MILUM-45787 format. One line per field, with one value per residue (C-alpha): residue in one letter; x, y, z. Coordinates in Angstrom, 2 decimals, always signed. Each point is the difference from the previous one (the first is absolute). Layout:
// residues N
type <- [A/...] $
xx <- [X/...] $
yy <- [Y/...] $
zz <- [Z/...] $
***
This chain:
// residues 410
type <- [M/A/H/S/H/S/H/S/H/S/L/S/G/P/S/P/L/G/P/L/A/A/K/I/V/V/A/I/L/A/A/C/A/V/A/V/A/I/G/A/V/V/L/W/P/S/G/Q/K/A/D/I/P/L/P/F/Q/N/A/A/G/G/A/V/T/T/E/A/G/H/V/V/S/S/S/T/A/T/C/G/S/P/S/A/G/A/V/L/T/A/D/P/V/P/A/V/G/E/G/A/Q/C/V/R/T/V/V/A/I/D/S/G/P/N/Q/G/A/T/T/L/L/E/F/S/G/G/P/G/Q/P/H/L/A/V/G/D/D/I/R/I/S/R/Q/V/D/D/V/G/T/T/S/Y/A/F/Y/D/Y/E/R/T/W/P/L/T/V/L/A/A/V/F/A/V/V/I/V/A/V/A/R/W/R/G/L/R/A/M/V/G/I/V/I/A/F/G/V/L/V/V/F/L/L/P/A/L/R/D/G/A/P/A/V/P/V/A/L/V/A/S/A/A/I/L/F/A/V/I/Y/L/A/H/G/V/S/L/R/T/S/A/A/L/L/G/T/L/T/S/L/L/V/A/A/L/L/S/W/A/A/I/E/F/A/H/L/T/G/L/S/E/D/Q/N/N/E/V/A/A/Y/L/G/N/V/S/I/T/G/L/L/L/A/G/F/I/I/G/S/L/G/V/L/N/D/V/T/I/T/Q/A/S/A/V/F/E/L/A/E/L/E/P/A/G/R/R/A/I/F/V/G/A/M/R/V/G/R/D/H/I/A/S/T/V/Y/T/L/V/L/A/Y/A/G/S/A/L/P/L/L/L/L/F/S/V/A/N/R/P/L/G/D/V/L/T/S/E/S/V/A/I/E/I/A/R/S/A/V/G/G/I/A/L/A/L/S/V/P/L/T/T/G/I/A/A/V/L/A/T/P/Q/R/A/A/D] $
xx <- [+96.65/-1.32/+3.69/+0.55/-3.38/+1.08/+3.56/-1.33/-3.06/+2.58/+1.89/-2.45/-3.12/-3.47/-0.93/-1.91/-3.60/+0.89/+2.65/-2.64/-0.42/+3.66/+0.44/-3.08/+1.60/+3.41/-1.56/-2.13/+3.27/+2.15/-2.92/-0.09/+3.92/-0.18/-2.85/+2.28/+3.03/-1.97/-1.78/+3.55/+1.04/-3.09/+0.09/+3.92/+0.90/+1.29/+2.83/-0.55/+1.32/-2.81/+0.42/+1.20/-2.66/+0.41/+0.31/+2.89/+1.70/+3.24/+0.46/+1.39/-3.14/+1.78/-0.27/+0.89/+3.71/+0.40/+3.61/+0.82/+0.78/+0.10/-1.04/+3.08/-1.55/-3.32/-1.11/-2.51/+0.24/-1.72/-1.33/+1.26/+3.50/+1.79/+1.82/-3.18/+0.35/+3.28/+3.04/+2.25/+3.74/-0.36/-2.18/-3.55/-0.46/-3.24/-2.99/-0.04/-2.15/-2.87/-2.79/-1.57/+2.39/+0.64/+1.88/+3.51/+1.38/+3.31/+0.28/+3.34/-0.42/+1.16/-0.45/+0.07/+2.11/+0.08/+0.91/+1.82/-1.64/-2.80/-3.65/-2.26/-3.46/-2.72/-3.06/-3.10/-0.43/-4.01/-1.88/+1.06/+3.59/+3.19/+1.68/+3.42/+2.80/+3.61/+1.24/-3.41/+0.71/-2.06/-0.74/+0.19/-1.47/+2.92/-1.62/+2.30/-1.83/+0.60/+2.96/+1.73/-0.45/-0.29/-2.65/-1.32/-2.89/-1.34/-1.35/-0.33/+1.40/+2.61/-1.57/+1.97/+2.05/-3.21/-2.20/+3.21/+0.06/-3.67/+0.06/+2.84/-1.48/-3.35/+1.58/+2.42/-3.02/-2.29/+2.60/+1.23/-3.57/-1.18/+3.37/-0.17/-3.56/+0.56/+3.06/-2.07/-2.74/+2.59/+1.02/-3.97/-0.44/+2.75/-1.27/-3.54/+1.78/+1.84/-3.64/-1.29/+2.63/+1.16/-3.72/-3.02/+1.15/+1.46/-3.18/-2.57/+2.00/+0.16/-4.05/-0.66/-3.27/+0.26/-2.22/+2.40/+2.95/-0.47/-1.48/+3.30/+2.11/-1.42/-0.35/+3.67/+0.89/-2.06/+1.50/+3.20/-0.60/-1.82/+2.07/+3.28/-1.06/-1.96/+1.17/-1.64/-2.31/-3.88/-0.61/+1.75/-2.15/-3.07/+1.26/+0.96/-3.15/-2.43/+2.10/-0.30/-3.80/-0.14/+1.94/-2.46/-2.93/+2.05/+0.54/-3.72/-1.06/+2.47/-1.49/-3.39/+0.74/+1.66/-2.69/-2.61/+0.90/+1.66/+3.41/+2.40/+3.28/+0.15/-0.12/+3.31/+2.91/+2.18/-2.91/-0.46/+4.02/-0.47/-3.18/+1.44/+3.46/-0.73/-3.04/-0.07/-0.82/-3.14/-0.21/-3.08/+2.24/+2.63/-2.21/-1.31/+3.63/+0.88/-3.15/+1.26/+3.65/-1.17/-2.05/+3.09/+1.75/-3.40/-1.04/+3.20/+0.28/-3.61/+0.17/+3.30/-1.40/-3.24/+1.96/+2.45/-2.83/-2.01/+3.15/+0.93/-3.33/+0.01/+3.11/-1.87/-3.65/-1.70/-2.90/-0.79/+0.26/-2.99/+1.43/+3.04/-1.75/-2.12/+3.10/+2.15/-2.51/-0.24/+3.52/-0.70/-2.69/+2.34/+2.38/-2.44/-0.87/+3.74/+0.74/-2.66/+0.74/+3.46/-1.23/-2.31/+2.24/+3.09/-2.20/-1.46/+3.64/+1.24/-2.83/+0.22/+1.45/-3.03/-2.39/+1.87/-0.81/-3.81/-0.28/+0.69/-1.92/-3.54/-1.21/-2.85/+1.14/-1.66/+1.57/+3.47/-0.97/-1.37/+2.91/+1.98/+3.18/-1.79/-1.90/+3.27/+1.01/-3.60/+0.16/+3.49/-0.91/-3.43/+1.59/+2.99/-2.17/-2.43/+2.64/+1.57/-3.42/-0.82/+3.51/-0.17/-2.63/+1.38/+3.59/-1.11/-2.54/+3.07/+2.15/-2.55/-0.28/+3.68/+0.68/-1.00/-1.28/+2.59/-2.86/-0.78/+3.73/+0.80] $
yy <- [+120.61/+2.14/+0.36/-3.56/-0.64/+2.63/-1.69/-3.21/+1.39/+1.57/-3.32/-2.20/+2.18/-0.73/-3.22/-3.00/-0.67/-2.74/-2.30/-2.00/+2.70/-0.23/-3.43/-0.68/+2.47/-1.73/-3.23/+0.95/+1.62/-3.25/-2.07/+2.37/-0.57/-3.40/-0.53/+2.59/-2.67/-2.76/+1.81/+0.61/-3.26/-1.70/+2.85/+0.41/-0.09/-2.84/+1.60/-1.56/+1.92/+1.89/+0.48/+3.30/+1.78/+0.97/+3.65/-0.58/-2.41/+0.39/-2.02/-3.23/+0.11/+0.92/+3.26/+3.34/+1.16/+3.63/+2.07/+3.22/+2.68/+3.66/+2.20/+1.58/+1.79/+0.63/+0.72/+0.08/-2.28/-2.24/-3.16/-3.60/+0.16/-3.76/+1.16/+0.16/-1.90/-1.65/+0.08/+2.68/+0.42/+2.98/+3.12/-1.77/-0.36/+2.46/-1.35/-0.41/+2.02/+2.41/-0.47/+0.71/+2.19/-1.80/+1.31/-1.91/-0.67/-1.24/-1.65/-1.01/-3.54/+0.15/-3.58/-3.51/-1.83/+2.96/+2.57/+2.52/-0.54/+2.27/-0.67/+2.14/+0.49/+1.47/+1.59/+1.13/+2.81/-0.35/-0.44/-2.32/+0.32/+1.00/+3.00/-0.50/+2.85/-0.39/-1.09/-1.82/-3.60/-2.56/-3.54/-1.84/-3.96/-2.21/-2.99/-2.89/-2.01/-3.36/+0.75/+2.14/+3.03/+2.50/+3.13/+2.94/+2.03/+2.71/-1.44/+3.05/+2.70/-0.74/+1.22/-1.96/+3.29/+2.15/-2.68/-0.71/+4.03/+0.20/-3.10/+1.16/+3.45/-1.49/-2.33/+3.03/+2.43/-2.74/-1.38/+3.78/+0.98/-2.92/-1.48/-3.68/-0.45/+1.37/-2.28/-3.13/+0.82/-0.26/-3.11/-1.03/+1.02/-2.18/-3.05/+1.14/+0.04/-3.32/-1.70/+0.83/-0.88/-3.15/-1.02/+1.69/+0.19/-3.57/-1.58/+2.22/-1.39/-3.69/+0.72/+0.02/+1.59/+3.57/+0.97/-2.23/+0.79/+3.86/-0.46/-1.72/+2.16/+2.91/-0.96/-1.10/+3.79/+1.50/-2.32/+1.21/+3.59/+1.01/-1.22/+0.70/+3.80/+0.51/-2.57/-2.79/+1.58/-0.11/+3.36/-2.00/-3.04/+1.66/+1.58/-3.46/-1.98/+3.08/-0.16/-3.94/+0.37/+3.00/-2.32/-2.88/+2.53/+1.55/-3.72/-0.86/+3.57/-0.59/-3.45/+1.55/+2.95/-2.00/-2.28/+2.30/+2.60/-3.09/+1.18/-2.10/+2.08/-1.08/+3.77/+0.44/-0.73/-1.83/-2.33/-0.73/-1.18/-2.04/-1.41/-0.88/-1.04/-1.55/-2.07/-1.28/+3.35/+1.31/+3.61/+0.93/-1.76/+2.16/+3.04/-0.93/-0.24/+3.39/+1.44/-1.85/+1.04/+3.53/+0.66/-0.66/+3.16/+2.20/-2.29/-0.02/+3.41/+0.68/-2.49/+0.76/+3.63/-1.14/-2.03/+2.60/+2.64/-2.62/-0.63/+3.95/+0.81/-2.80/+1.84/+3.28/-0.56/-0.17/-1.13/-3.87/-2.11/+1.23/+3.57/-1.23/-2.00/+2.93/+2.37/-2.34/-0.71/+3.86/-0.07/-2.99/+1.66/+2.71/-2.68/-1.85/+3.07/+1.05/-3.51/-0.72/+2.63/-0.94/-3.62/+1.23/+2.43/-2.50/-2.46/+2.93/+0.81/-3.34/-0.18/+3.73/-1.12/-2.52/+3.19/+2.13/-2.43/-0.22/+4.05/+0.11/-2.91/+1.77/-2.77/+0.44/+0.61/-3.24/-2.07/+1.23/-0.98/-3.33/-1.01/-3.01/+2.33/+2.80/-2.36/-1.78/+3.22/+0.95/-3.48/+0.60/+3.22/-1.38/-2.79/+1.58/+2.72/-2.20/-1.80/+3.09/+1.02/-2.98/-0.29/+3.00/-0.98/-3.57/+0.73/+3.16/-2.54/-2.49/+2.70/+1.65/-3.73/-0.54/+3.92/+0.92/+3.55/+1.81/+0.40/-3.91/-0.31/+1.96] $
zz <- [+131.59/-2.99/-0.72/-0.50/-2.02/-2.26/-0.51/-0.77/-2.15/-2.36/-0.34/-0.43/-1.61/+0.22/+2.16/-2.55/+1.33/+2.07/-0.76/-1.94/-2.73/-0.49/-0.17/-2.44/-2.37/-0.02/-0.58/-2.91/-1.54/+1.19/-2.28/-3.07/+0.20/+0.24/-3.03/-2.15/+0.66/-0.75/-2.88/-1.52/+0.18/-1.70/-2.65/-0.49/-3.48/-1.99/-1.66/-3.60/-2.41/-2.03/-3.96/-0.83/-1.76/-3.56/-0.09/+2.98/-2.13/-1.96/-3.24/+1.64/+2.24/+2.95/+1.93/-1.72/+0.85/+0.62/-0.46/+0.96/-2.58/-0.40/-3.00/-1.84/-3.28/-1.27/-3.55/-2.59/-2.88/-2.35/+1.70/-0.75/+0.64/+0.14/+2.79/+2.31/+3.11/-1.26/+1.95/-1.13/+0.04/-2.77/-0.87/-1.17/-3.62/-1.32/-1.47/-3.68/-2.44/+1.52/+2.08/+3.55/+2.31/+3.40/+3.02/-0.04/+3.40/+0.68/+3.22/+1.73/+1.78/+3.52/+1.25/-1.15/-2.59/-2.51/+2.29/-1.32/-3.44/-1.38/-1.63/-1.74/+0.74/-2.22/+0.90/-2.00/+2.51/+0.12/+3.18/+2.53/-1.28/+2.51/-0.95/+1.10/+0.52/-0.10/+3.60/+0.98/+1.85/-1.38/+0.04/-3.35/-0.65/-1.15/-2.41/-1.47/-2.71/-0.97/-2.24/+2.74/-1.41/+3.04/-0.36/+2.05/+0.48/+2.33/+3.31/+2.40/+1.71/+2.75/+3.17/+2.87/+1.20/+0.09/+1.53/+2.28/+1.14/+0.58/+2.11/+2.05/+0.37/+1.29/+2.50/+1.50/+0.05/+1.88/+2.30/+0.80/+0.62/+1.70/+1.88/+0.64/-0.75/-3.24/-0.46/+1.18/-2.54/-3.06/+1.55/-0.03/-3.82/-0.64/+1.69/-1.61/-3.75/+1.13/+0.68/-3.46/-1.86/+2.09/+0.62/-1.62/-3.64/-0.30/+1.69/-2.20/-3.02/+1.29/-0.11/+3.82/+1.06/-0.02/+3.27/+2.21/-1.53/+0.21/+3.61/+1.09/-1.63/+1.22/+3.75/-0.09/-1.23/+2.76/+2.85/-1.30/-0.94/+2.90/+2.59/-1.64/-0.43/+3.27/+2.45/+2.16/+1.92/+1.04/-1.89/-3.63/+0.89/+0.08/-3.49/-1.22/+0.87/-1.30/-3.23/-0.47/+0.92/-2.68/-2.58/+0.05/-0.32/-3.05/-1.45/+0.17/-1.49/-2.69/-0.92/+0.42/-2.38/-2.79/-0.12/+0.34/-2.77/-2.51/+0.03/-1.90/-0.11/-3.67/-0.90/+1.42/-2.57/+2.45/+1.54/-3.85/-0.61/+3.70/-1.66/-2.92/+1.05/+3.58/-0.58/+3.79/+1.45/+0.72/-1.56/+2.28/+3.36/-1.02/+0.06/+3.17/+1.44/-1.29/+1.86/+3.33/-0.32/-1.02/+3.02/+2.74/+0.02/+0.61/+2.56/+1.83/-0.02/+1.56/+2.36/+1.63/+0.17/+1.75/+2.45/+0.72/+0.46/+2.62/+2.27/+0.12/+0.78/+2.61/+1.82/-0.10/+0.11/+3.52/-1.43/-0.80/-2.89/-1.76/+0.00/-1.30/-2.67/-1.22/+0.20/-1.83/-2.88/-0.62/-0.69/-2.37/-1.78/-1.10/-1.14/-1.99/-1.56/-1.21/-0.64/-2.23/-2.29/-0.12/-0.89/-2.68/-1.52/-0.01/-1.88/-2.60/-0.47/-1.16/-2.35/-1.70/-3.17/-0.34/+0.59/-2.09/-2.32/+0.29/+0.49/-3.77/-0.70/+0.07/+1.92/+2.30/+3.67/+1.45/-2.77/+0.96/+4.02/-0.94/-2.09/+1.48/+0.14/+2.14/+1.83/+1.46/+1.19/+1.49/+1.71/+1.34/+1.64/+1.27/+1.66/+1.51/+1.25/+1.51/+1.79/+0.95/+1.54/+2.14/+1.24/+2.17/+2.15/+0.07/+1.04/+2.30/+1.83/+0.65/+0.99/+2.74/+1.03/+0.96/+0.92/+3.43/+0.84/+2.45/+2.85/-0.22/+0.12/+3.39] $
***
């Protein structure tokens, strides 16, 4: 008889607290899924094309066209060559007279209508100017003026191959260590970015309210990522319900932090460009959506760990649910401590250039910490930390209700 019980228990795991508890959790998650689907339909972007912001336009008002190129030669000469930016089939013409010295870089055009020709790029060599070496692969922007003359300018470095290698190594390592779960996690990442690109960004661009859009997108991502990476079970359902609840808390905290601290988001250059060229987009709403989306990863990490800890303790712990809850909370407290460090240091790392500038500005520490640029990062850390801390008892409690201790299952 004991052998029969052991075999059955190893297949099914801890029994739920009666059929009612499992049914309630499933019903809540089903209602959340329906609400997400309805929200997605109601908030679905219109698909109308927005005007291209001025900094990203070409001379004709369209999108900037870039082509591939590689550096053929680089030398120092007088600035102002008439060949700068032109399509060349011979050596560039030197500048006339004497003047300031520039770095003259000859670039072979590797794609587009002028493939096989070259162009000349001139750089002053000052701060912010690229330092190109022979053989460097770059992207060059192509402009055609009203009379049909084509000109080229430096756009950026070519990063397709390095990023592809990094992404491939990342995927291989994850799949090699985590096996099928790692592969499913990779699929979840693709789905998450798909939700952001197809739904979240176009909806925000249409001027849709940021909180509902961010919550619908976040919930859709969580449903896909958690069930794909960890499978469909009471354990993952407990984690998902805890994460969704914590996400609502994070949304409320984000809204309160932005209102309470009077954060406008206009201290960031990208937000200023959005305000200037996409007038129907709320900058505070965009900031709020960023707070909510930014809390997803850390919440998912903590809730999955807590749900797993509870169910593993329920398999081994001969005591009752209270003891399992207390034991899992000890794990959760350690996780909170380490994850909060990660969260705060990650935001501090992203703000290092700004902090460096403040460090040489001889401004009082209080002024630095309360300036909006730093205050945004502090608010992000605080919101993420509070939501993270609250997600632990929430998820632990939900999982403890669903997981029956072994003694109760005997």
